[in-house]
FIVEXTI-447169 format. One line per 8 residues: number of its first residue (from 1); their letters; for each residue x, z, y of C-alpha. Coordinates in nm, 2 decimals. Last residue first. Layout:
<pts>
NUM = A = X/Z/Y | ...
</pts>
This chain:
<pts>
82 = ELARRVAE = 13.26/13.47/5.26 | 13.11/13.24/4.99 | 12.88/13.07/5.24 | 13.16/12.99/5.47 | 13.38/12.84/5.20 | 13.08/12.63/5.08 | 13.00/12.52/5.43 | 13.37/12.42/5.49
74 = GLTLDERN = 13.38/12.22/5.17 | 13.05/12.04/5.24 | 13.16/11.95/5.59 | 13.02/12.17/5.87 | 12.76/12.07/6.13 | 12.70/12.43/6.23 | 12.33/12.47/6.17 | 12.29/12.19/5.92
66 = QYEEILHV = 12.59/12.24/5.70 | 12.57/12.62/5.73 | 12.20/12.61/5.63 | 12.27/12.38/5.33 | 12.54/12.62/5.20 | 12.29/12.90/5.24 | 12.02/12.70/5.05 | 12.27/12.64/4.77
58 = LVETDTES = 12.36/13.01/4.76 | 12.00/13.13/4.75 | 11.93/12.89/4.46 | 12.23/13.04/4.28 | 12.10/13.40/4.33 | 11.80/13.32/4.12 | 11.43/13.41/4.13 | 11.32/13.05/4.15
50 = VFTHGIEE = 11.10/12.84/4.38 | 11.25/12.92/4.72 | 11.13/12.82/5.07 | 11.37/12.82/5.37 | 11.20/12.87/5.71 | 11.42/13.09/5.92 | 11.27/13.41/5.79 | 11.31/13.28/5.43
42 = LAKKLTLY = 11.68/13.24/5.49 | 11.71/13.61/5.60 | 11.51/13.73/5.30 | 11.72/13.52/5.06 | 12.05/13.65/5.21 | 11.93/14.01/5.16 | 11.82/13.94/4.81 | 12.15/13.75/4.74
34 = NEIIGNHI = 12.37/14.04/4.82 | 12.54/14.06/4.48 | 12.60/13.68/4.44 | 12.68/13.68/4.07 | 12.89/13.43/3.88 | 12.87/13.10/3.72 | 12.70/12.86/3.96 | 12.54/12.52/3.91
26 = LSLRGNSS = 12.45/12.37/4.24 | 12.27/12.06/4.36 | 12.29/11.94/4.72 | 12.11/11.65/4.89 | 11.75/11.76/4.80 | 11.67/11.85/5.16 | 11.57/12.20/5.06 | 11.88/12.25/4.85
18 = VHPHANID = 11.86/12.21/4.47 | 11.93/12.45/4.18 | 12.10/12.34/3.86 | 12.04/12.57/3.68 | 11.76/12.73/3.50 | 11.52/12.97/3.69 | 11.23/12.73/3.69 | 11.29/12.61/3.34
10 = DPKGHTAW = 11.27/12.96/3.19 | 11.50/13.25/3.12 | 11.35/13.53/3.33 | 11.50/13.60/3.67 | 11.86/13.66/3.77 | 12.16/13.56/3.56 | 12.03/13.21/3.53 | 12.02/12.99/3.22
2 = RT = 12.25/12.69/3.24 | 12.12/12.34/3.20
</pts>
């Protein structure tokens, strides 16, 4: 388990974080600087978040790209990190 950069150090904010469909888990070492903007956009299209972390936003974004554009995991990760 890795403690998150964002949010208080507790079990909810600890990595790994899981996508909505439960098929993806992510541990991330870094900072997604625009995660709040991305989180708001993802919430507007139906994603629900349980943590305060940028990593949970990233795993949801990867999932969204996979579902919306039918991308492979590698393509969805590259797209999300752009």
